[in-house]
C-alpha positions in Angstrom: -19.9 5.6 -4.7 -18.6 2.3 -3.2 -15.6 2.5 -5.6 -14.8 6.0 -4.5 -14.9 4.9 -0.9 -12.4 2.1 -1.6 -10.1 4.6 -3.4 -10.2 6.9 -0.3 -9.4 3.9 1.9 -6.4 3.0 -0.3 -5.1 6.6 -0.2 -5.3 6.7 3.6 -3.5 3.4 3.9 -0.7 4.1 1.5 -0.3 7.7 2.7 0.4 6.6 6.3 2.5 3.7 5.0 4.6 6.3 3.3 5.0 8.3 6.5 6.1 5.2 8.4 8.6 4.3 5.7 10.1 7.8 5.9 10.4 7.3 9.7 12.2 4.1 9.1 14.5 5.7 6.4 15.8 8.2 9.0 17.4 5.2 10.7 19.9 5.0 7.9 21.7 8.0 9.5 23.2 5.7 12.1 24.8 3.0 9.9 25.9 5.8 7.5 27.6 7.6 10.4 29.2 4.3 11.4 30.5 3.7 7.9 32.1 7.1 7.8 33.7 6.8 11.3 35.0 3.4 10.4 36.2 4.6 7.0 34.0 2.0 5.2 33.4 4.2 2.3 32.0 1.6 0.0 29.4 0.8 2.6 28.7 4.5 3.1 27.8 4.7 -0.6 25.5 1.7 -0.2 23.6 3.3 2.6 23.4 6.6 0.8 21.8 4.9 -2.2 19.5 2.9 0.1 18.5 6.0 2.0 17.6 7.8 -1.2 15.5 4.9 -2.4 13.6 4.6 0.9 13.0 8.3 1.3 11.8 8.5 -2.4 9.5 5.6 -1.9 8.0 7.1 1.3 7.7 10.6 -0.3 6.1 9.1 -3.5 3.5 7.3 -1.4 2.7 10.4 0.7 2.6 12.6 -2.5 0.4 10.4 -4.7 -1.9 9.4 -1.9 -2.0 12.8 -0.1 -5.1 13.0 2.0 -6.4 15.1 4.9 -8.8 12.3 6.1 -8.0 10.8 9.4 -7.5 7.0 9.5 -10.1 4.8 11.2 -9.6 1.5 13.0 -9.6 -0.5 9.8 -7.1 1.9 8.1 -4.7 1.6 11.1 -4.9 -2.2 11.1 -4.3 -2.6 7.4 -1.5 0.0 7.3 0.3 -1.8 10.0 -0.1 -5.2 8.3 1.2 -4.1 4.9 3.9 -1.7 5.9 5.9 -4.6 7.3 5.7 -6.3 3.9 6.6 -3.1 2.1 9.6 -2.7 4.4 11.2 -5.9 3.2 12.2 -5.0 -0.4 12.9 -1.3 0.5 15.2 -1.9 3.4 16.9 -5.0 2.1 18.8 -3.0 -0.4 22.0 -2.5 1.8 22.1 -6.2 2.3 22.0 -6.9 -1.4 24.6 -4.2 -2.2 26.9 -5.6 0.4 27.4 -8.8 -1.6 26.8 -11.1 1.4 23.6 -12.7 0.2 22.9 -15.3 -2.5 19.5 -13.8 -3.6 17.3 -10.8 -2.9 14.7 -13.0 -1.3 17.4 -14.0 1.3 17.9 -10.2 1.9 14.2 -9.8 2.4 14.1 -12.8 4.7 16.7 -11.2 6.9 14.8 -7.9 7.0 11.7 -9.7 8.1 13.7 -11.8 10.6 15.3 -8.6 12.0 12.2 -6.4 12.2 10.1 -9.2 13.8 13.0 -9.9 16.3 13.3 -13.5 15.1 17.0 -13.5 14.4 17.4 -16.4 12.0 19.8 -15.2 9.3 20.7 -16.3 5.7 23.7 -14.0 5.5 26.9 -15.4 4.0 30.3 -14.9 5.8 28.9 -13.0 8.7 32.3 -12.8 10.4 33.7 -10.5 7.7 30.8 -8.1 7.2 31.4 -4.3 7.7 30.7 -2.7 11.1 28.1 -0.5 9.4 26.2 -3.5 8.0 26.2 -5.1 11.4 25.0 -1.8 12.9 22.1 -1.9 10.3 21.2 -5.5 11.2 21.1 -5.0 14.9 19.5 -1.5 14.7 16.6 -3.0 12.7 16.3 -5.7 15.4 16.3 -3.1 18.2 13.7 -1.0 16.5 11.6 -4.0 15.5 11.4 -4.9 19.2 9.7 -1.7 20.1 7.8 -1.8 16.8 8.3 0.2 13.5 4.9 1.8 14.0 5.7 2.7 17.6 8.8 4.4 16.2 6.7 6.4 13.7 4.2 7.3 16.4 7.1 8.6 18.6 8.6 10.6 15.7 5.4 12.1 14.3 2.9 14.2 16.2 -0.6 13.5 17.4 -1.8 15.0 14.1 -1.4 11.5 12.6 -4.7 10.5 14.1 -6.0 7.0 14.5 -2.8 6.1 16.5 -4.4 3.5 18.7 -5.3 1.2 15.8 -1.7 1.4 14.5 -0.4 0.6 17.9 -2.7 -2.4 18.5 -2.0 -3.7 15.0 1.6 -4.3 16.1 0.5 -6.7 18.8 0.4 -4.2 21.7 -2.5 -3.1 23.7 -1.1 -1.6 26.9 -1.3 2.2 27.2 1.1 3.7 29.7 -0.6 7.1 29.2 -4.1 8.1 27.8 -2.3 9.3 24.6 -0.9 6.5 22.4 1.7 8.9 21.1 2.9 9.6 24.7 2.8 5.8 25.3 5.1 5.3 22.2 7.5 7.9 23.4 7.5 6.3 26.9 8.3 2.9 25.4 11.3 4.5 23.6 12.4 6.3 26.8 12.4 3.0 28.7 14.3 1.3 25.9 16.9 4.0 25.6 17.4 4.1 29.4 18.2 0.4 29.4 20.3 0.9 26.2 22.7 3.0 28.2 22.8 0.7 31.2 23.0 -2.5 29.2 25.7 -1.3 26.7 27.8 -0.1 29.6 27.6 -3.4 31.5 28.4 -5.4 28.4 31.2 -3.0 27.4 32.9 -3.5 30.8 32.3 -7.3 30.5 33.8 -7.4 27.0 36.9 -5.4 28.0 37.4 -7.8 31.0 37.2 -10.7 28.5 40.0 -9.2 26.4 38.4 -7.2 23.6 39.9 -3.9 22.6 37.9 -0.9 24.0 36.6 0.2 20.5 35.7 -3.3 19.4 34.3 -4.1 22.9 31.9 -1.0 22.7 30.5 -2.1 19.3 30.0 -5.7 20.3 28.5 -4.6 23.6 26.0 -2.3 21.8 25.1 -5.0 19.3 24.7 -7.8 21.9 22.6 -5.5 24.1 20.3 -4.6 21.1 19.9 -8.3 20.4 19.2 -9.1 24.0 16.8 -6.3 24.9 14.8 -6.8 21.7 14.8 -10.6 22.2 16.1 -10.6 18.6 18.8 -13.2 18.4 21.0 -11.4 15.8 24.6 -11.3 16.8 27.7 -9.8 15.1 29.5 -13.1 14.8 28.4 -16.4 13.1 28.9 -18.3 16.4 26.5 -16.0 18.1 27.2 -15.6 21.9 29.3 -18.8 21.8 31.9 -16.7 20.0 32.9 -15.0 23.2 33.3 -18.2 25.3 32.6 -16.0 28.3 30.5 -16.9 31.3 30.4 -13.2 32.2 29.0 -12.0 28.9 26.5 -14.9 28.9 25.3 -13.9 32.4 24.9 -10.2 31.6 23.2 -10.9 28.3 20.9 -13.3 30.2 19.8 -10.6 32.6 18.9 -8.2 29.8 17.0 -10.6 27.6 15.0 -11.7 30.6 14.2 -8.0 31.3 13.5 -7.4 27.6 10.9 -10.1 27.6 8.8 -8.3 30.2 5.8 -6.1 29.6 6.6 -2.4 29.0 3.8 -1.5 31.4 5.5 -3.6 34.0 8.8 -1.8 33.4 6.9 1.5 33.8 5.4 0.3 37.1 8.7 -0.8 38.5 10.6 2.3 37.4 7.9 4.3 39.2 8.4 2.4 42.4 5.7 -0.3 42.3 8.0 -3.3 42.6 5.3 -5.5 44.1 3.8 -5.8 40.6 6.7 -8.1 39.7 5.6 -10.7 42.2 1.9 -10.7 41.7 1.5 -10.1 37.9 -0.1 -13.0 36.1 2.6 -12.9 33.3 5.6 -13.1 35.6 3.9 -15.9 37.6 3.1 -17.8 34.4 6.6 -17.3 33.0 8.2 -18.5 36.3 6.0 -21.7 36.4 6.4 -22.6 32.7 10.2 -21.9 32.7 10.6 -24.0 35.9 8.6 -27.0 34.5 10.4 -26.9 31.1 13.8 -26.6 32.8 13.0 -29.8 34.7 11.9 -31.6 31.5 14.9 -30.4 29.5 17.4 -31.2 32.3 15.9 -34.7 32.6 16.2 -35.3 28.9 19.8 -34.1 28.8 20.8 -36.0 31.9 19.3 -39.2 30.5 21.7 -38.9 27.5 24.5 -37.6 29.7 25.1 -34.7 27.3 26.7 -32.3 29.9 29.0 -33.6 32.6 28.3 -31.0 35.4 25.9 -28.4 36.7 27.8 -25.4 35.3 27.8 -26.9 31.8 24.1 -27.7 32.1 23.4 -24.1 33.1 25.6 -22.5 30.4 24.5 -24.9 27.5 21.1 -26.1 28.7 19.4 -23.6 30.8 20.7 -20.6 28.9 19.3 -22.1 25.7 16.0 -22.8 27.3 15.7 -19.3 28.7 16.7 -17.8 25.4 14.0 -19.9 23.8 11.3 -19.0 26.4 12.0 -15.2 26.1 12.2 -15.7 22.3 15.7 -14.2 22.2 17.5 -16.8 20.1 21.0 -16.3 21.6 23.0 -19.6 21.3 25.9 -21.0 23.2 25.9 -24.2 21.3 26.2 -25.0 17.6 22.9 -25.7 15.7 23.9 -29.2 14.8 24.7 -30.0 18.5 21.0 -29.5 19.2 20.1 -31.9 16.3 22.7 -34.5 17.1 23.1 -34.5 20.9 20.1 -33.1 22.7 17.5 -35.8 22.0 13.7 -35.6 21.5 12.8 -34.8 25.2 15.0 -31.7 25.5 14.1 -30.5 22.0 10.4 -30.8 22.8 10.9 -28.7 25.9 12.6 -26.1 23.7 9.8 -26.2 21.2 7.2 -25.6 23.9 9.3 -22.7 25.4 9.5 -21.1 21.9 5.8 -21.3 21.3 4.8 -20.0 24.8 7.2 -17.0 24.5 7.4 -13.9 26.8 5.1 -11.2 27.9 2.4 -9.3 26.0 3.3 -5.7 25.0 7.0 -6.5 25.2 9.7 -7.2 22.6 9.1 -10.9 22.9 7.1 -13.2 20.6 5.1 -16.5 21.1 1.6 -17.1 22.6 2.6 -14.8 25.5 2.5 -15.6 29.2 -0.7 -13.5 29.6 -2.7 -15.8 27.4 -1.3 -18.9 29.0 -2.3 -17.5 32.4 -5.8 -16.6 31.2 -6.4 -20.0 29.8 -5.1 -21.6 33.0 -7.5 -19.3 35.0 -10.3 -20.3 32.7 -9.7 -24.0 33.5 -9.8 -23.2 37.2 -13.0 -21.2 36.7 -14.7 -24.0 34.8 -13.6 -26.5 37.4 -15.1 -24.4 40.2 -18.4 -24.1 38.2 -18.7 -27.8 38.1 -18.5 -27.9 41.9 -21.1 -25.2 42.4 -24.9 -25.3 41.8 -26.0 -24.1 38.4 -27.5 -20.9 39.9 -24.2 -19.9 41.5 -22.2 -17.0 39.9 -18.5 -18.0 39.7 -16.0 -15.4 38.9 -12.2 -15.6 38.6 -9.8 -12.8 39.5 -6.2 -12.3 38.4 -3.5 -9.6 38.9 -2.5 -7.7 35.8 -1.7 -4.1 36.6 -4.5 -4.1 39.1 -7.2 -6.8 39.9 -9.0 -8.0 36.8 -12.1 -10.2 36.5 -11.8 -13.0 33.9 -14.4 -12.6 31.1 -15.6 -15.0 28.4 -14.3 -12.5 25.7 -10.8 -12.6 27.2 -10.8 -16.4 27.2 -12.2 -16.6 23.7 -9.6 -14.1 22.4 -6.7 -15.9 24.1 -7.8 -19.3 22.8 -8.3 -18.0 19.2 -4.7 -16.5 19.1 -3.2 -19.7 20.5 -5.1 -21.7 18.0 -3.9 -19.6 15.1 -0.3 -19.8 16.3 -0.6 -23.6 16.5 -2.1 -23.7 12.9 0.7 -21.8 11.3 3.3 -23.7 13.3 1.8 -26.9 12.0 1.9 -25.7 8.4 5.5 -24.7 8.7 6.4 -28.1 10.4 4.8 -30.0 7.5 6.6 -27.8 5.0 9.9 -28.6 6.6 9.1 -32.3 6.4 8.2 -32.0 2.8 11.6 -30.3 2.2 13.2 -33.5 3.6 14.0 -32.6 7.2 13.1 -34.9 10.1 9.9 -34.2 12.0 11.6 -33.0 15.3 13.9 -30.7 13.4 11.1 -29.3 11.2 9.0 -28.7 14.3 11.9 -26.9 16.1 12.6 -24.5 13.2 8.9 -23.9 12.7 8.5 -23.1 16.4 11.4 -20.7 16.1 10.1 -18.7 13.2 6.5 -18.8 14.5 7.4 -17.6 18.0 9.9 -15.0 16.6 12.8 -16.8 18.4 15.7 -17.2 16.1 17.3 -20.4 17.5 18.2 -22.7 14.6 18.7 -26.5 14.5 20.3 -26.2 11.0 17.2 -26.2 8.8 17.3 -22.5 7.8 19.9 -21.8 5.1 20.3 -20.0 1.8 19.9 -23.4 0.1 16.5 -24.3 1.5 13.6 -24.3 -0.9 11.9 -21.0 -1.9 8.5 -22.1 -0.7 10.0 -22.8 2.8 11.6 -19.3 2.9 8.2 -17.8 2.0 6.3 -19.8 4.6 8.9 -18.8 7.2 8.6 -15.1 6.2 4.8 -15.4 6.6 5.0 -17.0 10.0 7.5 -14.4 11.3 5.2 -11.6 10.1 2.0 -13.2 11.4 3.5 -14.2 14.7 4.9 -10.7 15.3 1.7 -8.9 14.6 -0.5 -11.5 16.3 -2.9 -11.9 13.4 -5.2 -9.0 13.9 -3.5 -6.7 11.4 -3.0 -9.7 9.0 -6.6 -10.7 9.0 -7.7 -7.1 8.6 -5.3 -6.7 5.6 -6.4 -9.9 4.0 -10.1 -9.0 4.5 -9.6 -5.5 3.1 -7.8 -6.5 -0.1 -10.2 -9.4 -0.6 -13.0 -6.9 -0.6 -11.3 -4.9 -3.3 -11.3 -7.8 -5.8 -14.7 -9.2 -4.8 -17.1 -9.0 -7.7 -20.4 -7.2 -7.2 -23.3 -9.7 -7.5 -25.0 -9.5 -10.9 -28.5 -8.0 -10.8 -31.3 -10.2 -12.2 -33.5 -9.2 -15.2 -36.4 -8.4 -13.0 -34.3 -6.2 -10.7 -33.0 -4.3 -13.7 -36.6 -3.7 -14.9 -37.7 -2.6 -11.5 
């Protein structure tokens, strides 16, 4: 009976995994169309093959695991956890067929990096890849920012059932509407609205900076996708530095700041509640931590006299810090400049910024400003309790889409997630040191993959050890899903292999 229940669970999990993979496979239409328009026929064949493999895999899972049973909370969590892993080999195929990767594990690394909006890449000769491959890279980043399960919820109807557990499994918990499917659609409506505005602004900026209109449009679209999704991927190997443009840097800065904000906050502002921006605990937390870390970073850079004037400090220093804090990963300096010129103080500020990250229920990674704000409020609450009699009831309020009362459960949950982030960050840091990199550089790269940032100090490359690639892939996955779906998946599959306890002789006789 227990075995039958486990088989039913597996069928539900892999059936809905198949549906999500089919939803992802439909994305191939966009790079395929790009390849045909740009007359990149070899790439078009690659995408046709990849589309067939992805659709066949999804259809196979749906067919062999067909079930009419609705998913429960556990099913949603486990499905969300494993579908991100299944997506790596399936959607890495165009990368491998392009010939721009040393190994298939590097292709899978870049898929995970893109979907989790991390943005560290192991691609070779990025400056000469096809437009359709760049479209695929940046499209995955854009979709990953909203969430691949959110995409599936927006495509498929309410009949999927169990939608909220899928949604929460991707590190989101804000509902813009009572229905999670309507919430998923609203998230995509917000993103597509900004897509039109952001691409237009960057297109105009790119033309002003001298790019031809057709090329300017593609670069504008790709840079916007990277900025909004706080994803870090860019169409050129020098990242945003390639453009040498204060204007493009300024426009991209605006959109990655906006992209790091909570979707519920976007919804409130678009509906006219602009006061929420000034009183929300996340925006306050972000403003305070960004200001403090800017001071620390500037002091460190000034001490070493790295940048000669305020404009250079803003373009090279503050831009990098804001990119780190929003977990965007856009760079206006070379990775080795960070290693050789910035010094330990500025790099420590960057590491802290990457770990803290942006807002909950946004495209950003990291601890999230909400958790930092909750922990700070908990410190204030405990301090007030010390100053009051034992019989006094001390409560702490905060603003987060209305007035909330701080609870012990919220503090416990926030502290637990932060602790787990720190734990996997520490493991990745040690792994980098074992691979032969200095401590500060290992910690920087570990913070980048753990916080889904994408800034690199030069550690990540096709030549790094396999175990380091695997640890980085795990950290990107765990950091993006914020552990709940990971723990549920590990617990579920551990229960499948757990041996039943042997019955004693006396139990058998009874």
